[in-house]
C-alpha positions in Angstrom: -9.6 6.6 -9.3 -6.2 4.7 -9.7 -2.8 4.7 -7.7 -0.1 5.3 -10.0 3.0 2.9 -9.3 6.5 4.3 -9.2 7.3 3.1 -12.7 4.1 5.0 -14.1 5.2 8.1 -12.1 8.5 8.2 -13.5 7.2 7.8 -16.9 4.7 10.6 -16.6 7.4 12.6 -15.1 9.5 12.1 -18.3 6.7 12.9 -20.6 6.0 16.0 -18.4 9.6 17.4 -18.7 10.5 16.0 -22.2 13.3 13.8 -20.9 14.2 10.1 -21.0 13.0 7.6 -18.5 16.4 7.2 -17.0 16.8 11.0 -16.2 13.4 11.0 -14.8 14.2 8.1 -12.5 17.3 9.5 -11.2 15.3 12.9 -10.4 12.6 11.0 -8.8 15.1 8.7 -6.7 16.9 11.8 -5.8 13.8 13.7 -4.8 12.8 10.8 -2.5 16.2 10.5 -1.0 16.1 14.3 -0.3 12.6 14.0 1.5 13.6 11.0 3.5 17.0 12.7 4.6 15.2 15.9 5.6 12.5 14.1 7.6 15.4 11.9 9.1 16.9 15.1 10.5 13.7 16.2 12.1 12.4 18.6 9.5 8.8 18.8 8.3 8.4 19.4 4.5 5.5 21.8 3.1 4.6 20.3 -0.3 2.9 23.3 -1.9 -0.9 22.9 -1.7 -0.8 19.2 -0.7 0.1 19.8 3.0 2.9 19.2 5.1 4.9 15.9 5.3 6.1 14.5 8.6 7.8 11.8 10.5 5.8 10.2 13.3 6.5 7.5 15.6 4.1 4.7 15.7 3.8 3.2 19.3 4.3 -0.2 20.2 1.6 -2.5 20.6 0.2 -5.9 20.5 -1.2 -7.5 17.3 -2.9 -10.9 16.7 -2.0 -13.4 14.1 -5.2 -14.2 12.2 -4.4 -17.8 11.2 -3.5 -18.9 14.9 -4.9 -16.2 17.1 -1.6 -15.8 18.5 -0.8 -12.3 20.0 2.6 -10.8 19.1 4.6 -7.7 20.3 5.0 -5.0 17.6 7.9 -2.5 18.3 7.5 1.0 18.0 8.4 2.5 14.7 8.7 5.5 12.5 6.3 6.4 9.6 5.6 9.3 7.4 2.4 11.1 7.4 1.1 13.6 5.0 -1.1 16.2 6.7 -3.5 17.7 4.4 -3.8 21.4 3.8 -7.1 22.7 4.9 -9.2 23.7 1.7 -10.1 27.2 1.2 -13.8 27.8 2.1 
């Protein structure tokens, strides 16, 4: 299994829709901007059979620098999470 890069995703999107890579790139960037905007407003996004995309806060914590062993404070931050849809049994 391979993880597609953004460039590969745009190329496949262009091929699937018989459009240029530039048009596909604009569509992709617009879609990502739309998703981020909706998540920033507090909305969750249902992505069909994939699941629900949400914005979660990752709490502050302490991490360790592997090279020195020094501990550092890590601030709280937001992250995106895709909660998979339960498979039909």
